VOPAGU-2260 file (C-alpha; in pm, 1 decimal, decimal comma):
REM VOPAGU-2260
SITE   aa  ch    i         X         Y         Z
SITE  MET   A    0   -1082,0   -1496,8   -1390,3
SITE  GLY   A    1    -789,8   -1276,5   -1290,2
SITE  ALA   A    2    -542,7   -1344,7   -1012,1
SITE  ARG   A    3    -675,3   -1058,6    -800,4
SITE  ARG   A    4   -1034,5   -1187,0    -817,7
SITE  LYS   A    5    -916,3   -1533,7    -717,5
SITE  ALA   A    6    -716,0   -1379,5    -432,4
SITE  ARG   A    7   -1019,3   -1187,2    -307,2
SITE  GLU   A    8   -1224,6   -1505,8    -316,0
SITE  HIS   A    9    -953,2   -1696,0    -127,5
SITE  ALA   A   10    -938,7   -1417,0     130,5
SITE  LEU   A   11   -1317,1   -1421,3     176,2
SITE  LYS   A   12   -1314,1   -1795,7     235,8
SITE  VAL   A   13   -1035,8   -1763,4     494,1
SITE  LEU   A   14   -1206,9   -1474,2     674,4
SITE  TYR   A   15   -1533,3   -1664,9     677,5
SITE  ALA   A   16   -1366,0   -1984,3     805,1
SITE  ARG   A   17   -1188,6   -1785,7    1074,1
SITE  GLU   A   18   -1511,7   -1634,0    1194,0
SITE  VAL   A   19   -1740,2   -1935,1    1185,6
SITE  GLY   A   20   -1468,6   -2181,3    1291,1
SITE  GLY   A   21   -1343,5   -1961,3    1573,5
SITE  VAL   A   22    -977,3   -2010,7    1480,7
SITE  PRO   A   23    -703,4   -1746,4    1457,9
SITE  HIS   A   24    -661,0   -1600,8    1111,2
SITE  GLU   A   25    -307,7   -1736,3    1066,2
SITE  GLU   A   26    -434,9   -2085,9    1138,1
SITE  ALA   A   27    -727,8   -2037,0     901,6
SITE  LEU   A   28    -484,9   -1919,4     630,0
SITE  ALA   A   29    -253,3   -2217,8     678,5
SITE  ARG   A   30    -539,1   -2468,4     677,8
SITE  TYR   A   31    -705,7   -2319,6     374,0
SITE  PHE   A   32    -399,9   -2312,5     155,5
SITE  GLU   A   33    -274,4   -2648,0     275,7
SITE  ASP   A   34    -603,7   -2833,7     244,1
SITE  PHE   A   35    -789,1   -2661,6     -38,6
SITE  GLU   A   36    -564,0   -2448,9    -254,6
SITE  PRO   A   37    -200,8   -2554,6    -224,9
SITE  GLN   A   38    -110,1   -2400,3    -562,6
SITE  ALA   A   39    -339,4   -2102,7    -525,1
SITE  GLU   A   40    -316,7   -1826,0    -779,0
SITE  GLY   A   41    -305,4   -1493,7    -598,4
SITE  ARG   A   42    -204,8   -1642,8    -263,9
SITE  GLU   A   43      22,4   -1353,1    -167,1
SITE  PHE   A   44    -248,0   -1092,6    -227,4
SITE  ALA   A   45    -504,1   -1307,5     -41,2
SITE  GLU   A   46    -269,3   -1324,9     257,8
SITE  THR   A   47    -224,8    -945,1     245,4
SITE  LEU   A   48    -602,3    -897,9     245,7
SITE  VAL   A   49    -659,1   -1136,1     536,3
SITE  ARG   A   50    -374,4   -1010,0     751,8
SITE  GLY   A   51    -447,9    -645,8     682,2
SITE  THR   A   52    -817,1    -686,8     748,8
SITE  MET   A   53    -749,5    -860,3    1078,6
SITE  GLU   A   54    -484,4    -609,9    1188,1
SITE  ARG   A   55    -728,3    -321,0    1140,5
SITE  LEU   A   56   -1051,3    -505,8    1223,6
SITE  SER   A   57   -1180,5    -269,6    1492,6
SITE  GLU   A   58   -1110,6      36,6    1274,3
SITE  ILE   A   59   -1272,4    -129,5     972,0
SITE  ASP   A   60   -1579,3    -238,2    1169,9
SITE  ALA   A   61   -1618,5     113,2    1311,1
SITE  ALA   A   62   -1609,3     260,6     958,2
SITE  ILE   A   63   -1868,2      11,0     833,8
SITE  GLN   A   64   -2091,0      67,7    1134,9
SITE  GLU   A   65   -2079,0     444,6    1083,7
SITE  VAL   A   66   -2236,0     420,7     735,5
SITE  SER   A   67   -2464,0     119,3     781,6
SITE  ALA   A   68   -2776,2     279,1     923,2
SITE  HIS   A   69   -3008,4      31,5    1092,8
SITE  TRP   A   70   -2761,5    -258,7    1058,0
SITE  ARG   A   71   -2529,3    -359,5    1337,9
SITE  ILE   A   72   -2227,0    -547,9    1209,6
SITE  SER   A   73   -2308,5    -843,5    1433,9
SITE  ARG   A   74   -2649,1    -875,8    1262,2
SITE  MET   A   75   -2510,1    -884,2     906,8
SITE  ALA   A   76   -2469,1   -1215,2     731,5
SITE  ALA   A   77   -2116,6   -1350,4     785,6
SITE  VAL   A   78   -2041,6   -1353,8     413,0
SITE  ASP   A   79   -2159,4    -996,0     366,5
SITE  ARG   A   80   -1974,0    -875,8     675,9
SITE  ASN   A   81   -1646,4   -1027,9     556,6
SITE  ILE   A   82   -1681,3    -897,8     201,0
SITE  LEU   A   83   -1738,0    -551,5     348,3
SITE  ARG   A   84   -1439,3    -582,4     580,3
SITE  MET   A   85   -1206,4    -701,3     306,4
SITE  ALA   A   86   -1318,4    -431,5      59,2
SITE  THR   A   87   -1296,9    -161,6     325,1
SITE  PHE   A   88    -941,0    -263,6     403,7
SITE  GLU   A   89    -850,2    -253,0      36,5
SITE  LEU   A   90   -1018,2      85,3     -17,9
SITE  ARG   A   91    -871,5     254,8     286,1
SITE  PHE   A   92    -528,3     104,0     324,1
SITE  LEU   A   93    -403,9     -58,1       1,3
SITE  LYS   A   94    -513,1     194,8    -257,4
SITE  ASP   A   95    -336,9       9,3    -537,3
SITE  ALA   A   96    -659,8     -48,4    -728,1
SITE  PRO   A   97    -910,9     218,5    -830,2
SITE  LYS   A   98   -1199,1     231,8    -586,5
SITE  ARG   A   99   -1447,8     152,7    -863,9
SITE  VAL   A  100   -1260,5    -174,3    -928,2
SITE  VAL   A  101   -1265,7    -265,3    -557,7
SITE  LEU   A  102   -1641,1    -193,7    -538,5
SITE  ASN   A  103   -1716,7    -391,4    -854,9
SITE  GLU   A  104   -1511,3    -687,2    -735,5
SITE  ALA   A  105   -1690,0    -688,4    -397,9
SITE  ILE   A  106   -2028,8    -676,5    -571,2
SITE  GLU   A  107   -1941,6    -963,0    -805,0
SITE  ILE   A  108   -1810,6   -1174,2    -516,7
SITE  ALA   A  109   -2133,1   -1099,1    -324,9
SITE  ARG   A  110   -2339,6   -1209,5    -624,5
SITE  HIS   A  111   -2154,5   -1541,9    -620,6
SITE  TYR   A  112   -2121,2   -1613,3    -247,6
SITE  GLY   A  113   -2390,3   -1402,0     -79,8
SITE  ALA   A  114   -2766,0   -1411,8     -61,7
SITE  GLU   A  115   -2980,4   -1298,4    -352,7
SITE  ASP   A  116   -2971,9    -929,2    -257,9
SITE  SER   A  117   -2632,4    -918,7     -83,9
SITE  TRP   A  118   -2475,3    -737,1    -375,6
SITE  ALA   A  119   -2714,1    -441,3    -340,4
SITE  PHE   A  120   -2657,4    -416,9      36,1
SITE  ILE   A  121   -2279,6    -429,5     -11,7
SITE  ASN   A  122   -2292,8    -176,4    -295,0
SITE  GLY   A  123   -2482,1      70,4     -76,1
SITE  ILE   A  124   -2242,9      40,6     217,3
SITE  LEU   A  125   -1926,7      54,1       5,3
SITE  ASP   A  126   -2053,4     351,4    -198,0
SITE  LYS   A  127   -2090,4     547,3     126,8
SITE  LEU   A  128   -1747,3     434,7     250,7
SITE  ALA   A  129   -1580,7     525,0     -78,6
SITE  GLU   A  130   -1725,3     876,3    -106,3
SITE  ASP   A  131   -1439,7    1037,7      83,0
SITE  ILE   A  132   -1162,2     815,9     -49,0
SITE  GLU   A  133    -953,4     938,9    -336,2
SITE  ASP   A  134    -814,7     690,0    -586,2
SITE  GLY   A  135    -447,7     620,3    -516,8
């Protein structure tokens, strides 16, 4: 598994812990890397994903909500919601990976960490979000 995939998985775990644990994202980052992954491959990219997602959270959530007909963000599963947030940040603001790569990575992470059909839900939302985004 590549460093970027590991970083995306680390970032998902931190975003999830932040949300369900109710702790600030910087605290969630510090705890995660101190307690679980002190020598983490891809740590810098994971930190970029977490911090960037949190800095633009309201903008990201608005973009997701706009394309997710019949699904309020608050009603989405926490894992799905955070995969969508992280991938939306990467698509819209980082642009250092082709959008197809970002979508495929999000789908594979959803297959591993989400519910049985999470990958299809995430694919549908991200396809709509990516339509108007040009590869960087």
